[in-house]
N, C-alpha and C positions, 0 to 999 in steps of 0.2 A: 413496153417500158415492164421494167424490172425494177421492183421494189428496193433502195437505197438502206432499208430498217432490214440488220439480218433476219429479223421475226416476218412472216409472210404475212400478208396483207389479207385484212377481211373488213368486205364491205356489208353496210347494212341499213335502213331508215324505216322510214316512220311515216303513219298519214299522220297531220296536225288534226287533230279533232277537239284539243283544251285540255284540260285537267284530266294527268292520267286515273288510273284506278290500278289497284290492287290485278286486276286481269291482264295489262296492260303493263307490268311492271314483273310478273312471273314469268308471262308467256316471250318476255322479250328484252323486259331494260334490265332485269336482273343478270339476264346472260351478258347482257352486254357490257357490264361495270367488270366482271369477272374475265371477259376477253382484253379489254384493254390493258390488260398487263401481262398478258403473254404475245399478242397479234401486234399490229401496225393496224389500227382502227380507224374507220373511216366513216361515220357514221353522221347522217343527213337526213333532213327533215323535207317528207315528202310530198310539197306542197301541191305540187301540179296534179299525181293522183291521187291527191282529196279531188280534184274536180271533173274525176273521172265519173263520179256518182254525184256531188253536188257540185254542178255548175247552175245553178238556176238561180242558188241563195250563196253570195262569197261574201257578204258580209262580214262574220266572224270569222274566216279565214286567219286574217293577221294578228289579231288576236290571240287565237288558237297556239297558232304559231311559238307564239313566247311565252304562250303558260307551256309549251309542253316543250319547250325549250328548257325552264326552270327549274319542271318535275326533271328531268333527265341528269342537271344539276345537281336539286337535291338529291335525287339519287344514286349519288354518286358517280357520274362519269367524269373525269378530270381530262380538261383539259390542255392541260400539257402532258397529258399518256394518249389521246385521242383525239383528232379531228372532227370538230361537230358543223355544219355548213349548211343551208337551205337550196336546195336544186333549182328553183328560179333563179339564184342566184349564180350559177353557173351555166350559162346559154346552150354550152357545149352539148350540156343533156340532149338539147331538143335537135341537134344538130346531127348527132349520131343518132336520134330513132331516126330522123327523117332519110338518114343515107340508107339504115338500115330496113326501112319500109319497101323502098326502092325494089330489095332483093326476098323479103320475107316473102313466103308463099302464104297466100290467104286463110288455105285448111287451116295451115298452123296455129293462126291465132282462133280458131274456131271452136278447133278440137281442145282447146284449155280444159280441162275438168271442171273450174272454177263461173266458165261464161255460160253457161248455161245455170246453173247452178243460185249464182246472183242475180240472174235474170229474173227468176220464179222467185226468191226472196226478196226482192225489191219491186213487185210490177208495181207499185205505186208509182215509181220513178220512170219518164221516159228514159233509156240505157239502150236506146237503137243509135247510138253515137258511134262515129271513129273512134273518140277519145277514150270510149267503153270499152269494145275490141281493141283494142289497141294497147292498151292498159302495159299487155304483157312484153308487150316489145319495147315499150319505154321504157322499164324494168329490166330487161335487157341491156339496154341503150347504159342504163344507169349503174348497171353492174360493172359492163364492157369497158364503163370509161376510166375504170378504175386499175381495171386490170386485178383482180383479188386472187388469191391462191383459192380462201375458201368465203363462202355465203353460211351465214349462219341462220339456221330457221327450222320449224318443229316440221315432223313427218307427211305433217298435211299439205307443206311449204314444198314437198318436193319438185313438184313439174314444172314449176315457175323457172326454179333452177336449170332443167334439164331444157326448156326451150331456150333458154338462153345460150344453154351448152352447143343447141343443133344452130341456131341461129349463128354462133362463132365459126363452128365447124363448116355451116355455108359461107359464109363472107373468106375463110380462110383459102379453101376450095375455090371459087369463083377467083380473087383477087393476091393469092398467096404464092403465081408463079412468076419469079421473072425472069428475066433475060442471062443466061449464063449461073442459073441455082445452082447447077450442082461446081463447078467449078467456081465460085462460090463459098461454097462447104467444103471442097478440097483446100483452101485456103484458111479457110477456119479452125480445120483440123490441124491442121499443121502448126497455125500458133499456141494449143496445146500442148504438144510436146511431143516428142515420141511416142515417151511409153505412154501419158494419157490418152493422145493421139489412137494407139491403136487399141484401150480398153476400149474406148468410145466404138471403135468401129465392131470389136468382138460383141459386144454388148446390142450395138443395132442388130449383128447378123441375127445373135440369139432372140430377140426380140421376133425379128421380120422371118426365119425359118420357123422356129416351134412356138413361138406366138407365146413369149415366156413374161408374163406381164412385171414380172422382180425387175427382167435384165431393163427391160425399157424404166422402170421408176430411179434404180441406178445410175442410167443413162442417162437422165433428164437430172437429176441434183450432181452428175458427175459436172455436164454443161453449169446447169447454175454454179457450182464454184470455182468456175473461172470468169473471176468478175475481170481481169483486164481485158476479157473484149467487149467489143462493142454491140450494143443491145441487136441493132441485124442480123449478126454473125451468131448470134446465142440464140435468133428466136428462129435464123435458118438451119443451125445444128437440132433442134429440138424438131422442128420441120419432117426438115431428114431421117428421122428416127424411126416414122410410121410410113416412108415414103410421098407425104407429102410433102409441099412448098412451105415458104417462111410462115412460120404463126402470126398475124398480127394481129389476133384477138385471142386469148390464152384461153382455154375453155375452165368457169368456175367449178368447185368441188365442195362439196353441200357437208357442211358443217354442222348435224343431227346436235339439237341444242335440248335441252329438258323443258317440255312446257308442260309443268302440271295442271290438272283438272283444277278452276280458280273456280270455285259456286257462288252468286249472286246470290243475296238475301233471300229470295225466292226460292232459293233450287238449281234453277235455271242457269245457264252460262250465262257470266258474272260480262252484261254488256249498258251501253250508256240510253240501249235504244229501250230498254225492258226497265231501267230504271231503278237496278237493283242494287249499284254501284257502290263501294267504298273509294275514295279520293284519296289518292298519296296525299295531300297534304291537309285533307281533314279535322276537323278540332277531335281531338280525342274523346272528349265527353259525349260528342255524337257517336264516335265511332263506338265504343263502349254499347253508346243505348240503344244501336242500329242492330250488332252481335245479340243481342242480351233478348233482344225480338225474332232473330233469323229461322228460319222454316227448319225444325228434324224432322224425323221418319215419324208421319203421320197417327204410324201406331200406336204413338205414345201421348196419348191423349190424356191419361191418368200418370203422375207419379209416379206411380205404385206398375205401368203397363211395362214389362218387356221392349229390347226395340230392337233395330237391325242397321250398326253401323255403314255397311253397306247399301243402307236409304237414306241416309241420314246425310244431306252436303254437308254437316258440320265438320262430319270426319275427314272431309277432303281436304277441309282446313289445318285438322290435326295430322295430316300426312305430311302439307308441304312444314306446318310451322311448329310442330311437336316431335320432342326426341321419340326412339319405341318405347323406352318404358313407358310413356304418358299414353302412348296409342294403344298398347297394351291394356294400361286399365282404363284407359274410355270404353274402348273394344268392351272389356267384359263388366262393365259397370253398366253399359249401354244393353250388352244382350240377360245381364240380372236383374234389370229396376235399381241396383245396389247405389247408383247413381242419380242424380235428375240433370236433365237438360242442361239448366244453367252451370248447376257443379261443374260436367262434361265440357260448356263453353267457358271456364273460366281463365282455363289456360292458353286457349286460343286467343280471346279478348287480351289478356295480359303481350304474348305476343305481337298482334297486331298493334296493337297500341304504341307498346316500347318501337317498331320499326318504323310506323308513322310517326313518330314525333323526333324520333331521328330523320327524317325524311325530311321535312316540315323546319326541323333547327338549321337544318344545312342549306333548304332555301331560300331561309328569312332574306338574308346577307343578296340576292340574285331578287326577290322581291322587293327591299330598296330601293337597290342600284340600279337597274332599267339599263344604265349607259354597260356598266360593267358587262351585260349578257350580250348587246350588242356588239359590244367590240369584241367578245369571243364569236361570237358567231361570225362577225369581218371578216377576222382573221384566218378562219377553220376556209372561210369560201376562197380566199386568195390562195390556199393552201392546193384546199382540193382543184379550184382551177388551171394551176397549173401543171398538177398531174393530169389533167384532162386535157389540157391544150397540147401535151405531148402525144396521147394519142390520137385527138382530131387529126396530129399530124399525120403520123403514119398513114391512119385509116385513108385520109386523102391523098397522100403520094401514092397509096396503095389505088384507086379507084382512078386516082389518075386526072384528079383532080388538082394538081398542083400544074398551075399557069407559069412559067419562065420566058 
């Protein structure tokens, strides 16, 4: 199922934890706002994922979903430019997760780097559940259901996309073989025309005999450009390039995005669990007061003490919000004790307050009109479900689960 949009498809999701903070914004949401005008974007509320670690108390999950969606809209996500939906409103996520679980080796899930790390970090919770072990596979189902070209992630999340690629590869290996596959490929090549068909064959030969990765990319692009071919034929031609069968679930690629370090008010990573956050819709006066008291380099106990910008959390905010010129001024003033910490913070405070005021203003329309928000999500869920159904039809057919 290829996208009808000329732009490649991108998919990403976020767990609903209530109103978002600057760490969430710079870690993912700001990237989404930029991506929505470059790609065909699908962004979803991962409410089932919230249950993997928070299954014991679900009393706030509904409120958290709508609070987060309003933050998305306030931050600049445009429902006219991207598709916003809720995971649990598209039950095909659960079905694909179930079907993939039948063929995914247990060891693949146990070796995901975050599995034992999170168990260690969340020792107060009982995480000896299949939901927690299987969340990377649910994540794989989330991704593969929409067959995106790219999944935007930071470097620390690349492993999650890699297991998705492995799952897709295994699925295609098991179920991508069909009767008379090569005869169907030959018919598809003829439909490309003699000149384009010959180019396809030469690129395939260069890749298979010489391992020329560039030839593989060119051949894939060539197939994608033939919009008159039916989807099944395009998938067969892509699979034939590397000697496999038909590609039913294409392997997504990683789209590395900027994930700047966003310190909390106490210098640790900004996190609700630490109580050190600045909310995206927080009152500007409260934001100003919080930043004025934000921790700086401990060495600057007095105004006259020199400091080290590398040890100052405020300077991490300068890296996000300040120009190179302002960063140089702040760094030199800190090292020489030429400026005080409050003076150093002022450009950051002004920039953060300006950004948050803009988000608050945009969000106000949605806060005052919850039905507008629900309408946006309802429309997004319908659109997402149309895409998801197409993938499930292909998957069921490949697995022999289509009974006629």
